[in-house]
C-alpha positions in Angstrom: 50.6 -19.0 25.4 50.4 -15.3 26.2 51.8 -14.5 22.9 49.2 -16.5 21.3 46.2 -15.0 23.0 47.8 -11.5 22.6 48.0 -12.3 18.9 44.6 -14.2 18.8 43.0 -10.5 20.7 44.9 -8.4 18.2 43.8 -10.5 15.1 39.9 -10.5 16.6 40.1 -6.9 17.2 41.4 -5.9 13.5 38.8 -8.2 12.1 36.2 -6.7 14.4 37.2 -2.8 13.3 37.2 -3.7 9.8 33.7 -5.1 9.8 32.4 -2.2 11.9 34.2 0.4 9.3 32.4 -1.6 6.3 28.9 -1.7 8.2 29.2 2.1 8.7 30.2 2.9 5.4 27.3 0.5 3.9 25.0 2.5 6.4 26.2 5.8 5.3 25.8 4.7 1.7 22.0 3.5 2.3 21.5 6.7 3.8 22.8 8.7 0.7 20.3 6.3 -1.6 17.2 7.0 0.6 18.0 10.7 0.3 18.1 10.3 -3.5 14.9 8.4 -3.4 12.9 11.1 -1.4 14.3 13.8 -3.6 13.3 11.8 -6.6 9.8 11.3 -5.4 9.6 15.1 -4.9 10.6 15.8 -8.4 7.8 13.3 -9.4 5.3 14.7 -7.7 6.4 18.3 -8.5 6.9 17.8 -12.5 4.1 15.1 -13.2 0.4 15.8 -13.3 -1.8 13.3 -11.5 -4.8 11.4 -13.4 -7.4 13.7 -11.6 -5.8 16.6 -13.1 -5.7 15.3 -16.5 -9.5 14.2 -16.3 -10.6 17.8 -15.0 -8.5 19.6 -17.9 -9.9 17.0 -20.2 -13.3 17.8 -19.2 -12.9 21.7 -19.1 -11.6 21.2 -22.7 -14.5 19.1 -23.5 -17.0 21.5 -22.3 -15.4 24.3 -24.2 -15.8 22.2 -27.4 -19.2 21.4 -26.5 -20.1 25.3 -26.5 -18.3 26.2 -29.4 -20.0 23.2 -31.3 -23.4 24.8 -30.3 -22.4 28.1 -31.5 -21.4 26.7 -34.7 -24.6 24.7 -35.0 -26.9 27.6 -34.4 -24.8 29.6 -36.9 -25.3 26.9 -39.6 -29.2 26.7 -38.6 -29.6 30.6 -38.7 -27.9 30.5 -42.3 
């Protein structure tokens, strides 16, 4: 009977140790994935423009073209 209990405790300890090791590896991998996601967020924020920035640039370009249009219209009306 003592040997059975000893084997049972040893088996349970081995299984528990294996489960703990696997859980540790999964949490480590999850941490690595979280780090990669955060790096990707930073890269996206750094490399891509926002909608507001595009609208601001577009508005600036439109104003420049409007000024050019007015100058061309003045030149045509003088000539």
